[in-house]
C-alpha positions in Angstrom: 5.6 -16.0 -29.8 8.7 -14.9 -28.5 12.2 -16.7 -29.2 15.6 -15.4 -27.6 18.4 -15.3 -29.6 20.4 -14.3 -26.5 19.6 -14.4 -22.9 21.1 -12.9 -20.1 23.1 -14.8 -17.7 23.9 -12.5 -14.6 20.9 -12.0 -12.6 21.6 -14.3 -9.8 24.9 -12.9 -9.2 23.5 -9.5 -9.2 21.1 -10.4 -6.6 23.9 -12.0 -4.3 26.0 -8.3 -4.9 23.0 -6.5 -3.7 22.6 -8.2 -0.5 26.3 -7.7 0.4 26.0 -4.2 -0.7 22.9 -3.7 1.7 24.8 -4.7 4.9 27.9 -2.5 4.1 25.8 0.6 3.6 23.7 0.3 6.6 27.2 -0.1 8.8 28.3 3.3 7.2 25.1 5.0 7.5 24.8 4.3 11.3 28.4 5.4 11.7 27.4 8.8 10.3 24.3 9.2 12.3 26.4 8.4 15.5 29.7 10.3 14.7 28.7 12.7 12.1 31.7 14.8 10.2 34.4 12.6 11.9 32.8 9.5 10.1 32.2 11.5 7.2 35.9 12.5 6.9 37.0 8.9 7.8 35.0 7.3 4.9 36.1 10.0 2.4 39.8 9.3 3.5 39.0 5.7 2.8 37.3 5.5 -0.4 38.4 8.7 -2.2 41.7 9.5 -0.6 40.3 12.9 0.1 40.1 15.0 3.2 40.5 18.5 2.7 40.2 21.2 5.2 36.6 21.8 4.1 34.6 19.5 1.7 32.3 22.7 1.1 33.7 25.0 -1.6 33.7 28.7 -0.6 32.3 30.9 -3.5 35.7 32.3 -4.2 37.1 28.8 -5.1 34.0 28.0 -6.8 34.8 31.2 -9.3 38.3 29.9 -9.5 37.4 26.7 -10.6 34.6 27.7 -13.1 37.2 30.4 -14.5 39.5 27.4 -15.6 36.8 25.6 -17.5 37.2 26.0 -21.3 34.7 28.5 -22.8 33.2 25.6 -25.2 32.4 23.7 -22.2 30.9 26.3 -20.3 28.7 27.2 -23.5 27.7 23.5 -23.9 26.8 23.2 -20.4 24.4 26.7 -20.9 23.0 25.6 -23.8 21.9 21.9 -22.0 20.9 23.8 -19.0 18.5 25.7 -20.8 17.1 22.8 -22.5 16.4 21.2 -19.1 15.3 24.3 -17.7 12.6 25.1 -20.4 11.0 21.7 -20.2 10.9 21.8 -16.5 9.2 25.2 -16.6 6.4 23.9 -18.9 5.9 21.0 -16.7 5.7 23.4 -13.6 3.3 25.2 -15.4 0.9 22.3 -16.3 0.6 22.0 -12.3 -2.4 24.4 -11.4 -3.0 25.4 -7.9 -7.2 24.9 -7.4 -9.9 26.0 -5.2 -13.3 24.8 -5.9 -16.7 25.3 -4.1 -18.2 21.7 -3.6 -20.9 22.9 -1.6 -22.2 26.4 -0.9 -19.7 27.8 1.3 -17.5 24.9 1.2 -14.1 25.6 -0.4 -11.5 22.9 -1.1 -8.2 23.5 -2.8 -4.7 22.1 -3.1 -1.4 23.9 -3.6 1.9 22.9 -4.9 4.5 23.7 -2.3 8.2 23.0 -2.9 10.5 21.0 -0.3 12.6 23.3 1.7 15.9 21.5 1.0 16.8 19.1 -1.6 20.2 17.3 -2.0 21.7 16.6 -5.4 24.0 13.6 -5.9 25.9 14.1 -9.1 28.2 10.9 -9.6 31.9 10.8 -10.2 34.5 7.9 -10.1 35.3 6.9 -13.5 32.6 8.9 -15.4 31.8 12.4 -14.0 28.3 12.7 -15.1 28.2 16.4 -15.3 24.4 16.2 -17.0 23.2 14.8 -13.6 24.0 18.7 -12.2 21.4 19.6 -14.6 18.9 17.1 -14.1 18.6 17.5 -10.4 19.7 21.3 -9.6 18.2 23.2 -12.4 14.8 21.0 -12.0 14.7 21.7 -8.2 15.4 25.4 -8.9 12.4 25.6 -11.3 10.2 24.0 -8.8 11.3 26.6 -6.3 13.5 24.9 -3.9 15.2 27.6 -1.7 18.0 25.6 -0.6 19.9 23.0 -3.1 22.9 21.2 -1.7 24.8 19.6 -4.4 27.7 17.0 -3.6 30.1 15.3 -6.2 33.1 13.1 -5.2 36.8 14.0 -6.4 38.1 12.4 -9.3 41.5 10.4 -8.5 42.1 13.2 -6.2 41.5 16.0 -8.4 38.7 18.3 -8.6 36.0 17.7 -11.4 35.9 21.5 -12.7 33.3 20.7 -15.5 31.0 19.2 -12.8 31.5 21.9 -10.2 31.0 24.5 -13.2 27.6 22.6 -13.9 26.6 22.5 -10.4 26.9 26.3 -10.0 25.7 27.3 -13.2 22.5 25.3 -12.3 21.9 27.2 -9.2 23.4 25.2 -6.1 23.5 27.1 -3.0 26.0 24.9 -1.2 28.6 22.5 -3.2 30.6 19.8 -1.5 33.4 17.7 -2.9 32.4 14.8 -1.4 31.0 11.4 -2.7 29.4 8.1 -2.1 27.2 7.0 0.7 29.1 9.2 3.0 27.8 12.4 0.9 24.2 10.6 0.9 23.8 10.0 4.4 25.2 13.2 5.4 23.0 15.0 3.6 20.0 12.7 4.7 20.7 13.0 8.5 23.1 16.2 8.8 26.2 16.6 10.3 27.9 19.5 12.4 28.9 21.1 9.0 26.0 20.2 6.8 22.2 20.6 7.5 20.0 17.9 6.4 17.7 18.1 3.5 14.2 16.9 2.9 14.6 15.1 -0.3 17.6 13.2 -2.0 17.6 13.2 -5.8 20.2 11.8 -8.4 21.7 8.8 -9.9 24.8 6.9 -8.3 26.5 3.6 -7.9 25.0 0.5 -6.4 26.0 2.0 -2.9 24.7 5.4 -3.4 21.4 3.6 -4.8 21.3 1.5 -1.7 21.8 4.3 0.6 18.9 6.0 -1.0 16.8 3.0 -0.3 17.7 2.8 3.2 17.4 6.5 4.0 13.9 6.6 2.4 11.1 7.6 4.9 13.6 9.7 6.8 13.7 12.0 3.6 12.1 11.5 0.5 14.0 10.3 -2.6 13.3 10.7 -6.1 13.2 7.2 -6.9 14.8 3.6 -6.5 17.5 3.3 -9.0 19.9 0.5 -10.3 21.9 -0.2 -13.3 21.1 1.9 -16.6 19.0 -0.1 -18.8 18.4 0.2 -22.6 15.6 -1.7 -24.6 14.9 -1.3 -28.2 12.2 -2.2 -30.3 12.9 -2.7 -33.9 11.4 -3.9 -37.2 12.8 -4.8 -40.2 13.0 -1.2 -41.4 15.7 -0.5 -38.6 19.5 0.2 -39.4 21.1 -2.7 -37.6 24.4 -0.7 -37.3 22.3 2.2 -35.4 20.8 -0.6 -33.4 24.0 -2.1 -32.1 25.7 1.4 -31.5 22.9 2.5 -29.5 22.8 -0.8 -27.5 26.4 -0.4 -26.6 25.9 3.2 -25.7 24.3 2.4 -22.6 25.9 -0.9 -21.9 29.0 1.1 -21.1 27.5 2.6 -18.2 28.7 -0.5 -16.2 29.1 -4.4 -16.4 25.5 -4.8 -14.8 23.9 -2.6 -17.5 21.1 -4.5 -19.3 20.9 -4.1 -23.1 17.9 -5.6 -24.7 16.8 -5.8 -28.2 13.1 -6.8 -29.1 12.5 -7.1 -32.8 10.3 -8.4 -35.6 12.9 -9.4 -37.9 15.4 -12.7 -36.9 17.3 -11.5 -39.9 17.9 -7.9 -38.4 18.7 -9.5 -34.8 21.4 -11.8 -36.2 22.9 -8.6 -38.0 23.0 -6.6 -34.9 24.8 -9.3 -32.9 27.5 -9.3 -35.9 27.8 -5.7 -35.6 28.2 -5.7 -31.7 30.9 -8.3 -32.0 32.8 -6.1 -34.3 32.4 -3.0 -32.6 33.1 -4.0 -29.0 36.7 -5.1 -29.2 37.8 -1.4 -30.0 35.5 0.3 -27.8 37.5 2.4 -25.0 34.8 1.5 -22.5 35.0 -2.2 -23.5 36.1 -3.5 -19.9 32.2 -2.2 -18.7 30.4 -3.0 -22.2 31.5 -6.2 -23.0 30.4 -7.9 -19.7 27.3 -5.8 -20.0 26.3 -7.2 -23.3 27.8 -10.7 -22.3 26.0 -11.0 -18.8 22.9 -8.8 -19.0 22.2 -8.5 -22.8 19.1 -10.1 -24.4 17.8 -10.4 -28.0 14.1 -11.3 -28.5 12.5 -12.1 -31.7 8.8 -11.8 -32.0 6.2 -12.5 -34.8 4.3 -9.0 -34.7 4.9 -5.3 -33.6 2.0 -5.7 -31.1 3.8 -8.5 -29.4 7.3 -6.4 -29.5 5.3 -3.3 -27.5 3.9 -6.2 -25.1 7.3 -7.9 -24.3 8.8 -4.4 -24.0 6.3 -3.5 -21.4 6.8 -6.7 -19.5 10.6 -5.5 -19.1 9.4 -1.9 -18.3 12.8 -0.5 -19.1 14.4 2.7 -18.1 14.9 3.7 -21.5 12.8 2.2 -24.5 13.9 3.4 -27.9 11.7 2.8 -30.9 13.5 2.2 -34.4 10.3 1.3 -36.6 8.7 2.3 -39.6 5.9 4.2 -37.4 7.7 4.8 -34.1 4.7 6.8 -32.6 2.6 3.9 -32.4 4.4 3.1 -29.3 2.8 6.1 -27.5 -0.7 4.4 -27.8 0.6 0.8 -27.4 3.1 1.1 -24.5 2.6 2.4 -20.9 5.3 0.7 -18.8 8.8 2.7 -19.5 10.9 5.2 -18.1 11.3 7.3 -21.3 10.7 6.7 -24.8 12.8 7.8 -27.6 10.9 7.6 -31.1 12.5 7.2 -34.3 16.2 6.9 -35.7 16.5 10.8 -35.3 16.7 10.7 -31.5 18.5 8.4 -29.2 19.0 7.6 -25.4 22.3 9.4 -25.5 20.4 12.5 -26.2 18.0 12.1 -23.3 21.0 11.4 -21.3 23.2 14.4 -22.1 21.4 17.4 -24.3 17.7 17.4 -25.3 16.0 18.6 -22.1 14.1 15.8 -20.6 15.4 14.3 -17.3 17.6 11.5 -17.2 17.0 10.4 -13.6 14.6 7.4 -14.3 13.2 4.1 -13.0 15.3 1.0 -13.4 14.6 -2.8 -12.3 10.8 -2.6 -13.2 10.1 0.1 -11.3 8.6 2.1 -14.3 5.4 -0.2 -13.8 4.5 2.2 -10.9 6.4 5.4 -11.3 8.0 7.9 -14.0 11.4 9.7 -13.5 12.8 12.7 -11.8 10.4 15.8 -12.7 9.8 19.2 -11.4 6.7 17.7 -9.6 9.0 15.5 -7.5 10.4 18.3 -5.7 6.8 19.5 -4.9 4.4 18.7 -2.2 0.6 18.8 -3.3 -1.0 20.1 0.0 -4.6 20.6 0.5 -6.9 23.2 2.5 -10.5 23.3 3.4 -12.6 26.0 4.2 -16.3 26.3 5.4 -18.0 29.7 5.8 -21.7 28.8 5.2 -23.4 28.2 8.5 -25.8 25.5 7.0 -23.3 23.8 5.2 -21.0 23.3 8.4 -24.2 22.2 10.3 -25.2 19.4 7.5 -21.4 18.3 7.4 -21.6 18.1 11.2 -24.7 15.7 11.0 -23.3 13.7 8.5 -19.9 13.5 10.2 -21.4 12.3 13.6 -23.3 9.4 12.1 -20.0 8.4 9.9 -17.8 8.5 13.0 -20.1 6.6 15.0 -20.1 3.6 12.2 -16.6 3.6 13.0 -16.8 3.8 16.7 -14.9 6.9 16.6 -16.9 9.1 19.2 -14.4 12.2 19.5 -14.8 12.5 15.7 -18.5 12.3 15.9 -18.5 14.8 18.6 -16.4 17.4 16.7 -19.1 17.2 14.1 -21.8 17.2 16.7 -20.7 20.8 18.1 -20.9 22.4 14.9 -24.4 20.7 13.6 -25.6 22.4 17.1 -23.7 25.4 17.0 -24.8 26.4 13.3 -28.0 24.4 13.0 -30.9 22.6 14.9 -29.1 19.7 16.4 -28.8 19.1 20.2 -25.9 17.7 22.1 -27.6 14.6 23.4 -24.2 13.5 25.0 -23.4 17.1 26.8 -24.5 18.2 30.4 -25.3 21.6 28.8 -26.9 22.7 25.5 -25.2 24.7 23.2 -27.6 27.1 21.9 -27.5 29.6 18.8 -27.4 32.4 21.1 -24.1 30.9 22.4 -22.4 31.5 19.1 
């Protein structure tokens, strides 16, 4: 039986806020669709006070920016990108093109074909999420996407040099200093100066997430995303200080970021809450972490570890950290999560920043039906068919004719009929002339 030591209180306000965001985003998208570059520039001026001669950075300007980034930062970017690239390559290698012969002379196959152009949104604002460049651009390039457009906003009127360096080193073909809905919409619908893309990827604030939601169908997207989430499953063996630190590590993303602890130990739960109360006042990111924990934090005590995994699955959280005596039990016991982090030696922050798995993950329960961004998101699995044996085509034609007429599709049936006649012994009862084998 579950018992709440703390419950979230901010869900209703979050729902109201989403409704207001949706209306505003829709109007911006339509304006950009109608006015193109002029609207993009107007919104960039309004929201970011940013209106350069060109939003796209030239190769020369990119080189200048990258040259000014400290060497240690460049080396760290290169290290992390290699981790992401290595894992993405292994993922790509696991996806095989296939061709099988299902009947004599009947060959069916599928191929994994990359999209022609992808748009990578790399958030900025208060936090320049440099790591999102690794996750979106490196992965797209490993998938074989020939054109990757990358957008990131200026930060208080300044160029985010480390982010630009990360985008460049990741392999972006076009880099734009452009943020928010105006960036996402420009990539999706195109403008006079930006060619449209086929798929959008990358995290962002509520406005960016809503823009992707509204544009889905016109373009593909990686997934629907909301505020960052963390859920920790812990037993009595867990260190309450570590649990508290890890919960707050994700709460600092924003004031609406849920942080949840599910534990089999009420004593541990109480200790975690005490640590959080001591840590929060001195956190540099207290203005986000404090309301996130206050309004969206939850602490659940359950009787058994099996129940803890069941409760965790009911949340379908973006990140699930397992701090138990045997954390690998979660691999067999859980199914609804964006990413698992097993044991005290790892943490969600590793996944966010350095370890190599992708940090663009499902939120708001979407982990019930989808995983996160990976190399496969940039690939279309397309099929092909070939029939080279006349007898097989004749047989398929006869079955096709019968099956199609059950569904009252006479045109489909006739496509089968002509092959049954051309390659077999059937006659075209519906035709004014007979198709003989000699005609073939």
